[in-house]
Steps between C-alpha positions, in 0.01 A plus 500: 500500500215541745516288810205470733608414851232344717499268795675184381277275707187643338642434153588143589159442655316630192716304254469181701122539525471563123733211409321249718158607371622453144621147572869589524728341753797664670815309591856586590763322289873535436461500119241492224567130448448430870172692480394304191555173690232609749242506220326167430661331195192531278503882538875573484514566126252788520590623849607863523775557756537861616795619706425762763776722634502719806691828487594737777484873438882503510514234227251695287706817544813311390323361192366842403843658550665230290251528213415869531164645582257551206556825319868523594759486227 
């Protein structure tokens, strides 16, 4: 697994800029269903809800330790 670590704020800025230019909308919601309720009723059936997670380096280390790094047996 290759992980590129860059300034988090720069990543967020770029993704937000791209999403808004493409007509996407960003909202915080407790669940997918809560997020779907934000979408106007006529668009809910075809709406694509994407969950974004934020990981700390410590959490990533724990995940990689739990699942093993690529190439390890």
